[in-house]
TIVO-2410 file (N, C-alpha, C; in nm, 3 decimals):
# residues 125
REC num residu      c1      c2      c3 atome chaine
REC   1      M   0.623  -0.456  -0.607     N      A
REC   1      M   0.737  -0.397  -0.540    CA      A
REC   1      M   0.810  -0.508  -0.465     C      A
REC   2      S   0.940  -0.511  -0.478     N      A
REC   2      S   1.019  -0.616  -0.414    CA      A
REC   2      S   1.033  -0.590  -0.264     C      A
REC   3      G   1.063  -0.695  -0.191     N      A
REC   3      G   1.084  -0.683  -0.048    CA      A
REC   3      G   1.198  -0.589  -0.014     C      A
REC   4      E   1.301  -0.591  -0.099     N      A
REC   4      E   1.415  -0.502  -0.077    CA      A
REC   4      E   1.373  -0.356  -0.090     C      A
REC   5      E   1.289  -0.326  -0.189     N      A
REC   5      E   1.240  -0.189  -0.207    CA      A
REC   5      E   1.150  -0.148  -0.089     C      A
REC   6      V   1.067  -0.241  -0.045     N      A
REC   6      V   0.979  -0.215   0.068    CA      A
REC   6      V   1.062  -0.187   0.193     C      A
REC   7      R   1.165  -0.267   0.214     N      A
REC   7      R   1.253  -0.249   0.330    CA      A
REC   7      R   1.314  -0.108   0.330     C      A
REC   8      K   1.358  -0.060   0.212     N      A
REC   8      K   1.417   0.074   0.204    CA      A
REC   8      K   1.316   0.181   0.243     C      A
REC   9      V   1.191   0.165   0.196     N      A
REC   9      V   1.088   0.263   0.228    CA      A
REC   9      V   1.062   0.264   0.379     C      A
REC  10      I   1.042   0.147   0.438     N      A
REC  10      I   1.008   0.146   0.581    CA      A
REC  10      I   1.127   0.189   0.667     C      A
REC  11      M   1.249   0.158   0.623     N      A
REC  11      M   1.367   0.201   0.698    CA      A
REC  11      M   1.382   0.354   0.695     C      A
REC  12      S   1.331   0.417   0.590     N      A
REC  12      S   1.340   0.563   0.580    CA      A
REC  12      S   1.262   0.634   0.690     C      A
REC  13      F   1.171   0.562   0.757     N      A
REC  13      F   1.093   0.621   0.865    CA      A
REC  13      F   1.166   0.611   0.999     C      A
REC  14      G   1.275   0.535   1.002     N      A
REC  14      G   1.355   0.525   1.124    CA      A
REC  14      G   1.291   0.444   1.236     C      A
REC  15      V   1.191   0.364   1.203     N      A
REC  15      V   1.126   0.281   1.303    CA      A
REC  15      V   1.190   0.142   1.299     C      A
REC  16      P   1.235   0.091   1.415     N      A
REC  16      P   1.296  -0.042   1.416    CA      A
REC  16      P   1.199  -0.147   1.361     C      A
REC  17      L   1.253  -0.240   1.284     N      A
REC  17      L   1.170  -0.345   1.223    CA      A
REC  17      L   1.095  -0.425   1.328     C      A
REC  18      V   1.156  -0.447   1.444     N      A
REC  18      V   1.089  -0.524   1.549    CA      A
REC  18      V   0.963  -0.451   1.595     C      A
REC  19      N   0.964  -0.319   1.598     N      A
REC  19      N   0.846  -0.241   1.638    CA      A
REC  19      N   0.737  -0.252   1.532     C      A
REC  20      I   0.777  -0.252   1.406     N      A
REC  20      I   0.681  -0.265   1.297    CA      A
REC  20      I   0.617  -0.404   1.303     C      A
REC  21      A   0.701  -0.506   1.323     N      A
REC  21      A   0.650  -0.643   1.333    CA      A
REC  21      A   0.550  -0.654   1.448     C      A
REC  22      R   0.585  -0.598   1.561     N      A
REC  22      R   0.497  -0.603   1.678    CA      A
REC  22      R   0.363  -0.537   1.646     C      A
REC  23      A   0.367  -0.421   1.579     N      A
REC  23      A   0.243  -0.350   1.543    CA      A
REC  23      A   0.158  -0.432   1.446     C      A
REC  24      M   0.223  -0.517   1.366     N      A
REC  24      M   0.153  -0.602   1.270    CA      A
REC  24      M   0.105  -0.732   1.335     C      A
REC  25      G   0.151  -0.759   1.457     N      A
REC  25      G   0.113  -0.881   1.526    CA      A
REC  25      G   0.191  -1.003   1.480     C      A
REC  26      I   0.312  -0.980   1.430     N      A
REC  26      I   0.397  -1.091   1.386    CA      A
REC  26      I   0.534  -1.077   1.451     C      A
REC  27      T   0.617  -1.179   1.435     N      A
REC  27      T   0.752  -1.174   1.490    CA      A
REC  27      T   0.845  -1.098   1.395     C      A
REC  28      G   0.959  -1.060   1.446     N      A
REC  28      G   1.060  -0.996   1.361    CA      A
REC  28      G   1.103  -1.088   1.249     C      A
REC  29      Q   1.112  -1.217   1.281     N      A
REC  29      Q   1.149  -1.317   1.180    CA      A
REC  29      Q   1.040  -1.325   1.072     C      A
REC  30      G   0.913  -1.317   1.114     N      A
REC  30      G   0.802  -1.319   1.018    CA      A
REC  30      G   0.808  -1.200   0.925     C      A
REC  31      L   0.839  -1.083   0.980     N      A
REC  31      L   0.850  -0.963   0.897    CA      A
REC  31      L   0.967  -0.978   0.801     C      A
REC  32      N   1.078  -1.030   0.851     N      A
REC  32      N   1.195  -1.052   0.766    CA      A
REC  32      N   1.159  -1.141   0.648     C      A
REC  33      S   1.081  -1.246   0.674     N      A
REC  33      S   1.039  -1.336   0.567    CA      A
REC  33      S   0.955  -1.263   0.463     C      A
REC  34      L   0.864  -1.177   0.510     N      A
REC  34      L   0.781  -1.100   0.417    CA      A
REC  34      L   0.867  -1.011   0.328     C      A
REC  35      L   0.975  -0.959   0.386     N      A
REC  35      L   1.060  -0.865   0.312    CA      A
REC  35      L   1.161  -0.936   0.221     C      A
REC  36      L   1.159  -1.067   0.220     N      A
REC  36      L   1.244  -1.143   0.127    CA      A
REC  36      L   1.171  -1.173  -0.004     C      A
REC  37      A   1.043  -1.140  -0.010     N      A
REC  37      A   0.962  -1.169  -0.129    CA      A
REC  37      A   1.008  -1.088  -0.249     C      A
REC  38      K   0.997  -1.152  -0.366     N      A
REC  38      K   1.028  -1.080  -0.490    CA      A
REC  38      K   0.921  -0.977  -0.521     C      A
REC  39      D   0.796  -1.009  -0.480     N      A
REC  39      D   0.684  -0.919  -0.504    CA      A
REC  39      D   0.595  -0.919  -0.380     C      A
REC  40      V   0.598  -0.811  -0.305     N      A
REC  40      V   0.521  -0.802  -0.182    CA      A
REC  40      V   0.376  -0.769  -0.217     C      A
REC  41      K   0.284  -0.846  -0.162     N      A
REC  41      K   0.141  -0.830  -0.191    CA      A
REC  41      K   0.089  -0.698  -0.135     C      A
REC  42      S  -0.013  -0.645  -0.202     N      A
REC  42      S  -0.069  -0.515  -0.161    CA      A
REC  42      S  -0.125  -0.521  -0.019     C      A
REC  43      G  -0.181  -0.635   0.020     N      A
REC  43      G  -0.233  -0.647   0.156    CA      A
REC  43      G  -0.122  -0.631   0.259     C      A
REC  44      T  -0.005  -0.685   0.229     N      A
REC  44      T   0.110  -0.670   0.318    CA      A
REC  44      T   0.156  -0.525   0.322     C      A
REC  45      L   0.155  -0.459   0.206     N      A
REC  45      L   0.193  -0.317   0.202    CA      A
REC  45      L   0.098  -0.234   0.287     C      A
REC  46      E  -0.030  -0.269   0.281     N      A
REC  46      E  -0.129  -0.196   0.361    CA      A
REC  46      E  -0.104  -0.217   0.510     C      A
REC  47      E  -0.074  -0.340   0.549     N      A
REC  47      E  -0.046  -0.368   0.690    CA      A
REC  47      E   0.079  -0.293   0.736     C      A
REC  48      L   0.182  -0.291   0.652     N      A
REC  48      L   0.305  -0.219   0.686    CA      A
REC  48      L   0.277  -0.069   0.700     C      A
REC  49      A   0.201  -0.015   0.607     N      A
REC  49      A   0.168   0.129   0.613    CA      A
REC  49      A   0.091   0.159   0.740     C      A
REC  50      R  -0.005   0.074   0.773     N      A
REC  50      R  -0.085   0.093   0.895    CA      A
REC  50      R   0.006   0.088   1.018     C      A
REC  51      A   0.100  -0.006   1.021     N      A
REC  51      A   0.193  -0.019   1.134    CA      A
REC  51      A   0.279   0.107   1.149     C      A
REC  52      L   0.305   0.172   1.037     N      A
REC  52      L   0.385   0.296   1.038    CA      A
REC  52      L   0.299   0.420   1.059     C      A
REC  53      G   0.167   0.401   1.059     N      A
REC  53      G   0.077   0.516   1.073    CA      A
REC  53      G   0.074   0.600   0.946     C      A
REC  54      Q   0.093   0.536   0.832     N      A
REC  54      Q   0.101   0.606   0.704    CA      A
REC  54      Q  -0.003   0.552   0.606     C      A
REC  55      S  -0.018   0.620   0.496     N      A
REC  55      S  -0.100   0.571   0.386    CA      A
REC  55      S  -0.018   0.473   0.304     C      A
REC  56      V  -0.085   0.379   0.240     N      A
REC  56      V  -0.017   0.283   0.153    CA      A
REC  56      V   0.054   0.354   0.038     C      A
REC  57      L   0.022   0.478   0.014     N      A
REC  57      L   0.086   0.553  -0.095    CA      A
REC  57      L   0.236   0.571  -0.074     C      A
REC  58      I   0.285   0.548   0.047     N      A
REC  58      I   0.431   0.559   0.069    CA      A
REC  58      I   0.507   0.459  -0.016     C      A
REC  59      F   0.439   0.351  -0.058     N      A
REC  59      F   0.504   0.248  -0.138    CA      A
REC  59      F   0.489   0.270  -0.288     C      A
REC  60      Y   0.421   0.375  -0.326     N      A
REC  60      Y   0.398   0.404  -0.468    CA      A
REC  60      Y   0.453   0.544  -0.497     C      A
REC  61      P   0.583   0.553  -0.528     N      A
REC  61      P   0.649   0.683  -0.539    CA      A
REC  61      P   0.589   0.777  -0.643     C      A
REC  62      D   0.527   0.724  -0.745     N      A
REC  62      D   0.472   0.812  -0.849    CA      A
REC  62      D   0.322   0.833  -0.835     C      A
REC  63      A   0.266   0.786  -0.724     N      A
REC  63      A   0.120   0.796  -0.707    CA      A
REC  63      A   0.077   0.940  -0.683     C      A
REC  64      R  -0.028   0.974  -0.751     N      A
REC  64      R  -0.092   1.104  -0.733    CA      A
REC  64      R  -0.242   1.081  -0.740     C      A
REC  65      I  -0.313   1.155  -0.662     N      A
REC  65      I  -0.458   1.146  -0.665    CA      A
REC  65      I  -0.511   1.282  -0.705     C      A
REC  66      D  -0.585   1.284  -0.813     N      A
REC  66      D  -0.651   1.406  -0.857    CA      A
REC  66      D  -0.800   1.386  -0.835     C      A
REC  67      Q  -0.862   1.478  -0.766     N      A
REC  67      Q  -1.005   1.466  -0.735    CA      A
REC  67      Q  -1.062   1.606  -0.721     C      A
REC  68      R  -1.187   1.620  -0.751     N      A
REC  68      R  -1.255   1.748  -0.729    CA      A
REC  68      R  -1.333   1.739  -0.598     C      A
REC  69      N  -1.327   1.847  -0.519     N      A
REC  69      N  -1.406   1.848  -0.396    CA      A
REC  69      N  -1.547   1.898  -0.426     C      A
REC  70      E  -1.627   1.910  -0.319     N      A
REC  70      E  -1.768   1.948  -0.339    CA      A
REC  70      E  -1.786   2.088  -0.397     C      A
REC  71      H  -1.680   2.170  -0.392     N      A
REC  71      H  -1.687   2.305  -0.448    CA      A
REC  71      H  -1.635   2.311  -0.591     C      A
REC  72      G  -1.595   2.195  -0.644     N      A
REC  72      G  -1.543   2.190  -0.780    CA      A
REC  72      G  -1.395   2.222  -0.791     C      A
REC  73      D  -1.330   2.245  -0.676     N      A
REC  73      D  -1.186   2.273  -0.677    CA      A
REC  73      D  -1.110   2.143  -0.701     C      A
REC  74      N  -1.007   2.151  -0.783     N      A
REC  74      N  -0.925   2.032  -0.807    CA      A
REC  74      N  -0.829   2.015  -0.690     C      A
REC  75      I  -0.826   1.893  -0.634     N      A
REC  75      I  -0.738   1.861  -0.522    CA      A
REC  75      I  -0.636   1.761  -0.572     C      A
REC  76      V  -0.510   1.789  -0.549     N      A
REC  76      V  -0.404   1.697  -0.589    CA      A
REC  76      V  -0.325   1.661  -0.465     C      A
REC  77      A  -0.303   1.531  -0.444     N      A
REC  77      A  -0.224   1.484  -0.331    CA      A
REC  77      A  -0.122   1.384  -0.381     C      A
REC  78      D  -0.004   1.387  -0.322     N      A
REC  78      D   0.095   1.286  -0.357    CA      A
REC  78      D   0.134   1.208  -0.232     C      A
REC  79      R   0.224   1.113  -0.248     N      A
REC  79      R   0.259   1.024  -0.137    CA      A
REC  79      R   0.329   1.096  -0.022     C      A
REC  80      H   0.380   1.215  -0.047     N      A
REC  80      H   0.448   1.290   0.058    CA      A
REC  80      H   0.350   1.371   0.141     C      A
REC  81      G   0.222   1.364   0.106     N      A
REC  81      G   0.122   1.441   0.179    CA      A
REC  81      G   0.110   1.582   0.128     C      A
REC  82      T   0.175   1.612   0.016     N      A
REC  82      T   0.165   1.745  -0.041    CA      A
REC  82      T   0.027   1.759  -0.104     C      A
REC  83      V  -0.043   1.861  -0.064     N      A
REC  83      V  -0.180   1.882  -0.111    CA      A
REC  83      V  -0.189   2.021  -0.170     C      A
REC  84      S  -0.258   2.030  -0.282     N      A
REC  84      S  -0.284   2.162  -0.338    CA      A
REC  84      S  -0.434   2.174  -0.363     C      A
REC  85      G  -0.480   2.294  -0.371     N      A
REC  85      G  -0.620   2.317  -0.402    CA      A
REC  85      G  -0.705   2.347  -0.280     C      A
REC  86      G  -0.643   2.376  -0.166     N      A
REC  86      G  -0.719   2.412  -0.047    CA      A
REC  86      G  -0.808   2.300   0.004     C      A
REC  87      A  -0.760   2.180   0.003     N      A
REC  87      A  -0.841   2.064   0.040    CA      A
REC  87      A  -0.867   2.058   0.189     C      A
REC  88      D  -0.985   2.014   0.222     N      A
REC  88      D  -1.021   1.981   0.359    CA      A
REC  88      D  -0.951   1.849   0.393     C      A
REC  89      P  -0.872   1.843   0.499     N      A
REC  89      P  -0.798   1.720   0.530    CA      A
REC  89      P  -0.888   1.596   0.542     C      A
REC  90      R  -1.009   1.614   0.596     N      A
REC  90      R  -1.101   1.498   0.606    CA      A
REC  90      R  -1.141   1.449   0.468     C      A
REC  91      A  -1.167   1.542   0.377     N      A
REC  91      A  -1.204   1.503   0.241    CA      A
REC  91      A  -1.087   1.432   0.174     C      A
REC  92      L  -0.966   1.481   0.198     N      A
REC  92      L  -0.848   1.418   0.141    CA      A
REC  92      L  -0.831   1.277   0.195     C      A
REC  93      M  -0.851   1.258   0.324     N      A
REC  93      M  -0.840   1.124   0.382    CA      A
REC  93      M  -0.943   1.029   0.320     C      A
REC  94      E  -1.063   1.079   0.294     N      A
REC  94      E  -1.165   0.997   0.229    CA      A
REC  94      E  -1.119   0.955   0.090     C      A
REC  95      I  -1.057   1.048   0.019     N      A
REC  95      I  -1.007   1.017  -0.116    CA      A
REC  95      I  -0.898   0.910  -0.107     C      A
REC  96      L  -0.805   0.927  -0.014     N      A
REC  96      L  -0.696   0.831   0.002    CA      A
REC  96      L  -0.749   0.693   0.043     C      A
REC  97      E  -0.846   0.692   0.133     N      A
REC  97      E  -0.903   0.564   0.176    CA      A
REC  97      E  -0.976   0.495   0.060     C      A
REC  98      R  -1.047   0.574  -0.021     N      A
REC  98      R  -1.116   0.518  -0.138    CA      A
REC  98      R  -1.013   0.460  -0.235     C      A
REC  99      H  -0.903   0.532  -0.254     N      A
REC  99      H  -0.796   0.484  -0.342    CA      A
REC  99      H  -0.738   0.354  -0.287     C      A
REC 100      D  -0.714   0.348  -0.155     N      A
REC 100      D  -0.660   0.226  -0.094    CA      A
REC 100      D  -0.754   0.108  -0.116     C      A
REC 101      R  -0.886   0.132  -0.101     N      A
REC 101      R  -0.983   0.024  -0.123    CA      A
REC 101      R  -0.981  -0.023  -0.268     C      A
REC 102      Q  -0.964   0.072  -0.361     N      A
REC 102      Q  -0.957   0.034  -0.503    CA      A
REC 102      Q  -0.833  -0.050  -0.530     C      A
REC 103      V  -0.720  -0.011  -0.473     N      A
REC 103      V  -0.596  -0.089  -0.489    CA      A
REC 103      V  -0.616  -0.229  -0.434     C      A
REC 104      E  -0.679  -0.239  -0.316     N      A
REC 104      E  -0.707  -0.369  -0.256    CA      A
REC 104      E  -0.793  -0.455  -0.347     C      A
REC 105      A  -0.898  -0.396  -0.404     N      A
REC 105      A  -0.988  -0.470  -0.492    CA      A
REC 105      A  -0.914  -0.516  -0.617     C      A
REC 106      F  -0.830  -0.430  -0.674     N      A
REC 106      F  -0.752  -0.467  -0.792    CA      A
REC 106      F  -0.657  -0.582  -0.759     C      A
REC 107      Q  -0.592  -0.576  -0.643     N      A
REC 107      Q  -0.499  -0.682  -0.606    CA      A
REC 107      Q  -0.573  -0.814  -0.586     C      A
REC 108      A  -0.690  -0.808  -0.525     N      A
REC 108      A  -0.769  -0.931  -0.507    CA      A
REC 108      A  -0.807  -0.990  -0.642     C      A
REC 109      Q  -0.841  -0.904  -0.735     N      A
REC 109      Q  -0.877  -0.951  -0.869    CA      A
REC 109      Q  -0.755  -1.013  -0.939     C      A
REC 110      I  -0.640  -0.949  -0.925     N      A
REC 110      I  -0.517  -1.001  -0.984    CA      A
REC 110      I  -0.484  -1.137  -0.923     C      A
REC 111      D  -0.495  -1.149  -0.790     N      A
REC 111      D  -0.466  -1.275  -0.723    CA      A
REC 111      D  -0.560  -1.385  -0.771     C      A
REC 112      R  -0.688  -1.351  -0.787     N      A
REC 112      R  -0.786  -1.449  -0.835    CA      A
REC 112      R  -0.750  -1.495  -0.976     C      A
REC 113      L  -0.717  -1.399  -1.063     N      A
REC 113      L  -0.681  -1.434  -1.201    CA      A
REC 113      L  -0.553  -1.515  -1.207     C      A
REC 114      L  -0.457  -1.483  -1.124     N      A
REC 114      L  -0.333  -1.562  -1.120    CA      A
REC 114      L  -0.362  -1.705  -1.075     C      A
REC 115      G  -0.455  -1.721  -0.983     N      A
REC 115      G  -0.494  -1.855  -0.940    CA      A
REC 115      G  -0.556  -1.934  -1.054     C      A
REC 116      I  -0.637  -1.868  -1.135     N      A
REC 116      I  -0.698  -1.934  -1.250    CA      A
REC 116      I  -0.590  -1.973  -1.351     C      A
REC 117      V  -0.498  -1.882  -1.378     N      A
REC 117      V  -0.390  -1.911  -1.473    CA      A
REC 117      V  -0.307  -2.029  -1.421     C      A
REC 118      E  -0.280  -2.031  -1.293     N      A
REC 118      E  -0.202  -2.140  -1.235    CA      A
REC 118      E  -0.275  -2.273  -1.251     C      A
REC 119      Q  -0.406  -2.273  -1.228     N      A
REC 119      Q  -0.485  -2.395  -1.244    CA      A
REC 119      Q  -0.481  -2.441  -1.390     C      A
REC 120      L  -0.497  -2.346  -1.481     N      A
REC 120      L  -0.498  -2.382  -1.623    CA      A
REC 120      L  -0.362  -2.433  -1.670     C      A
REC 121      S  -0.255  -2.373  -1.619     N      A
REC 121      S  -0.122  -2.413  -1.664    CA      A
REC 121      S  -0.077  -2.546  -1.605     C      A
REC 122      S  -0.141  -2.587  -1.496     N      A
REC 122      S  -0.102  -2.717  -1.438    CA      A
REC 122      S  -0.168  -2.833  -1.511     C      A
REC 123      G  -0.258  -2.804  -1.600     N      A
REC 123      G  -0.321  -2.909  -1.682    CA      A
REC 123      G  -0.427  -2.985  -1.606     C      A
REC 124      P  -0.486  -3.084  -1.673     N      A
REC 124      P  -0.590  -3.162  -1.608    CA      A
REC 124      P  -0.535  -3.246  -1.494     C      A
REC 125      S  -0.615  -3.260  -1.389     N      A
REC 125      S  -0.571  -3.337  -1.272    CA      A
REC 125      S  -0.599  -3.483  -1.291     C      A
***
């Protein structure tokens, strides 16, 4: 997701960027730099979501989580917090947190693989 797209999402919450930066422990200028990226890293998206008090799913418009609860009921949640299936909110939060951890792990794996590709493409030292 581009920095411009991320900026639109966070602006939709009506929170001043300086407040978001402060919550992230960076300067407004630092946040501005992050939002100039062509591809914002998932770790940054997670920090932004946390600063907004939201799930990282706010940055994934088509994200849906389908999961069965302990009673076998299908629970569906989307980024807007719409839940169906009579889900227990705590169970839903566990599902979302598990999803966030999986996204983090995938991003770390992608970053590691990109580092390997970069090393290989630079040729022998």
